[in-house]
VMD Tcl script that draws the C-alpha trace (Angstrom):
set ca {
  {-3.48 -1.62 10.95}
  {-0.90 -4.14 10.35}
  {-1.25 -7.43 12.19}
  {1.25 -6.76 14.74}
  {-0.04 -3.59 15.75}
  {-3.61 -4.84 16.03}
  {-2.13 -7.95 18.09}
  {-0.77 -5.47 20.51}
  {-4.03 -3.75 20.90}
  {-5.69 -7.11 21.72}
  {-3.02 -8.23 24.19}
  {-4.42 -6.74 27.46}
  {-6.86 -8.44 29.47}
  {-9.18 -5.83 28.10}
  {-8.45 -5.29 24.57}
  {-8.23 -1.70 23.30}
  {-9.27 0.11 20.12}
  {-6.21 1.13 18.10}
  {-7.68 4.67 17.28}
  {-9.62 5.77 20.43}
  {-7.88 3.29 23.13}
  {-11.51 2.60 24.44}
  {-12.08 -0.98 25.69}
  {-13.38 -3.43 22.95}
  {-15.97 -5.98 23.33}
  {-14.77 -9.58 22.79}
  {-14.37 -11.39 19.52}
  {-17.21 -10.33 17.15}
  {-16.23 -9.69 13.61}
  {-17.68 -7.29 11.41}
  {-19.46 -9.77 9.34}
  {-22.06 -7.23 7.72}
  {-19.09 -5.07 6.70}
  {-17.19 -8.11 5.15}
  {-20.37 -9.17 3.36}
  {-20.97 -5.62 2.16}
  {-17.31 -5.43 0.82}
  {-17.82 -8.86 -0.97}
  {-21.16 -8.02 -2.50}
  {-20.82 -4.25 -3.53}
  {-20.36 -3.64 -7.12}
  {-18.13 -0.53 -7.96}
  {-17.00 0.79 -11.43}
  {-13.05 1.52 -12.06}
  {-12.81 5.23 -12.81}
  {-10.16 4.76 -15.34}
  {-11.50 1.85 -17.53}
  {-15.20 1.93 -16.23}
  {-14.96 -1.89 -15.87}
  {-17.35 -3.19 -13.03}
  {-16.09 -5.44 -10.21}
  {-16.70 -6.11 -6.75}
  {-15.22 -3.54 -4.04}
  {-13.12 -6.64 -2.71}
  {-11.28 -6.71 -5.88}
  {-10.61 -2.93 -6.69}
  {-7.19 -2.78 -4.97}
  {-5.72 -5.33 -7.22}
  {-7.38 -3.95 -10.15}
  {-6.24 -0.39 -9.64}
  {-2.46 -1.60 -9.21}
  {-2.52 -2.74 -12.70}
  {-5.09 -0.56 -14.56}
  {-3.12 2.18 -16.40}
  {-6.22 4.16 -17.11}
  {-6.94 4.21 -13.38}
  {-3.50 5.29 -12.87}
  {-3.81 8.08 -15.40}
  {-7.10 9.14 -13.50}
  {-5.24 9.37 -10.35}
  {-2.50 11.31 -12.00}
  {-4.95 14.06 -12.77}
  {-5.82 14.24 -8.99}
  {-2.13 14.52 -8.29}
  {-1.65 17.33 -10.69}
  {-4.45 19.36 -9.17}
  {-2.69 19.34 -5.85}
  {1.05 19.62 -6.70}
  {2.56 22.95 -6.06}
  {5.26 22.64 -8.71}
  {5.17 20.73 -12.15}
  {5.71 17.00 -11.79}
  {9.10 15.61 -12.45}
  {9.69 13.17 -15.06}
  {9.05 9.72 -13.83}
  {12.33 8.50 -15.63}
  {14.38 10.58 -13.04}
  {13.12 8.46 -10.23}
  {13.57 5.02 -9.27}
  {10.73 2.54 -9.61}
  {8.92 2.71 -6.35}
  {5.91 0.47 -7.30}
  {7.21 -2.81 -8.49}
  {10.24 -4.72 -7.08}
  {12.30 -7.83 -7.93}
  {12.67 -10.67 -5.38}
  {16.24 -10.23 -3.60}
  {16.35 -14.25 -3.42}
  {15.32 -15.42 -6.97}
  {15.20 -12.10 -8.86}
  {11.66 -12.78 -10.07}
  {10.39 -9.23 -11.08}
  {7.34 -6.97 -11.09}
  {5.95 -7.51 -7.61}
  {4.13 -4.92 -5.83}
  {4.91 -4.52 -2.11}
  {2.28 -6.78 -0.94}
  {2.94 -9.28 -3.66}
  {6.61 -9.35 -2.84}
  {5.83 -10.07 0.90}
  {3.44 -12.98 -0.03}
  {6.01 -14.18 -2.46}
  {8.62 -14.42 0.02}
  {6.50 -15.78 2.51}
  {5.47 -18.57 0.33}
  {8.97 -19.40 -1.44}
  {11.68 -18.07 0.73}
  {10.60 -18.06 4.44}
  {13.27 -20.39 5.48}
  {16.15 -18.69 3.50}
  {18.51 -17.07 6.07}
  {20.69 -15.31 3.30}
  {21.11 -11.63 4.14}
  {19.64 -9.46 1.19}
  {18.96 -5.78 0.46}
  {15.30 -4.99 0.76}
  {14.46 -3.64 -2.78}
  {11.50 -1.58 -1.30}
  {13.53 0.37 1.07}
  {16.49 0.54 -1.36}
  {14.24 2.48 -3.85}
  {13.23 5.15 -1.28}
  {15.25 8.46 -1.26}
  {16.34 7.71 2.08}
  {17.18 3.88 1.49}
  {20.67 2.53 1.49}
  {20.98 0.38 -1.67}
  {23.91 -1.56 0.05}
  {22.12 -2.26 3.63}
  {21.62 -5.96 4.00}
  {18.89 -6.91 6.47}
  {19.96 -9.43 9.20}
  {16.56 -10.94 8.95}
  {14.81 -9.88 5.88}
  {11.60 -12.09 6.43}
  {11.08 -10.52 9.62}
  {11.75 -6.98 8.16}
  {9.01 -7.64 5.50}
  {6.52 -8.77 7.86}
  {7.15 -5.90 10.15}
  {7.70 -3.01 7.70}
  {6.07 -3.81 4.45}
  {3.02 -5.89 5.12}
  {1.01 -2.63 5.27}
  {1.76 0.05 2.69}
  {1.01 3.50 3.90}
  {1.22 4.70 0.26}
  {-1.69 2.28 -0.74}
  {-4.07 3.85 1.95}
  {-3.08 7.38 2.10}
  {-0.86 8.64 -0.81}
  {-0.91 5.46 -3.04}
  {-1.53 7.45 -6.04}
  {2.10 8.98 -5.68}
  {3.68 5.79 -5.79}
  {1.67 4.51 -8.68}
  {2.07 7.77 -10.80}
  {4.06 10.65 -9.98}
  {6.79 9.74 -7.64}
  {6.36 13.39 -6.31}
  {7.27 12.76 -2.56}
  {7.55 16.32 -2.10}
  {3.90 17.17 -2.70}
  {1.84 18.82 0.01}
  {0.21 15.93 2.09}
  {-2.78 18.25 3.44}
  {-3.59 19.27 -0.15}
  {-3.41 15.57 -1.16}
  {-5.71 14.38 1.54}
  {-8.26 17.23 0.68}
  {-8.10 16.29 -2.89}
  {-8.69 12.48 -1.97}
  {-11.62 13.32 0.20}
  {-13.41 15.61 -2.37}
  {-12.67 13.01 -5.25}
  {-14.10 10.18 -2.96}
  {-17.26 12.21 -2.18}
  {-17.51 13.00 -6.09}
  {-16.95 9.26 -7.21}
  {-19.84 8.00 -5.20}
}
mol new
graphics top color blue
foreach p $ca { graphics top sphere $p radius 0.5 }
foreach p [lrange $ca 0 end-1] q [lrange $ca 1 end] { graphics top cylinder $p $q radius 0.2 }
display resetview
């Protein structure tokens, strides 16, 4: 969940679960889960480097061997041969529309803009949206910082079909097949 959606679930006098809509009990953090994520060691399936589970997402974003590993899974579920990545815009790294610093992933761009440009009111084009097939490269957001916070703090690709944005850029692949492949790989990778 993004923070805004989670806050909506927590607003009512009796907060609700965002998944099943049952009432939640007040204010206990999942400390055991947090501790487990911070202390569990895992291995990158690309480069075999050992690291804490809490560091895996940032490592996977920069490990070319992991991206190749994921690409093999994508090839296994695509119905057609993959297109050359050169024929698609880059949907993994983005420049800052304010200062033109380059090579931010989606979450990195959000953090960079929050830290350095939160008070900049200049209307800019969202580089993330503009890179999508449906994106308008000329649309200037009236409030880019709010747009980033609402739309791009959470990356659907990262959690569900992230390997597509990392490797293949094939947005036409069958999502049910991809999910089945992800589940199979996750069971095999344990």
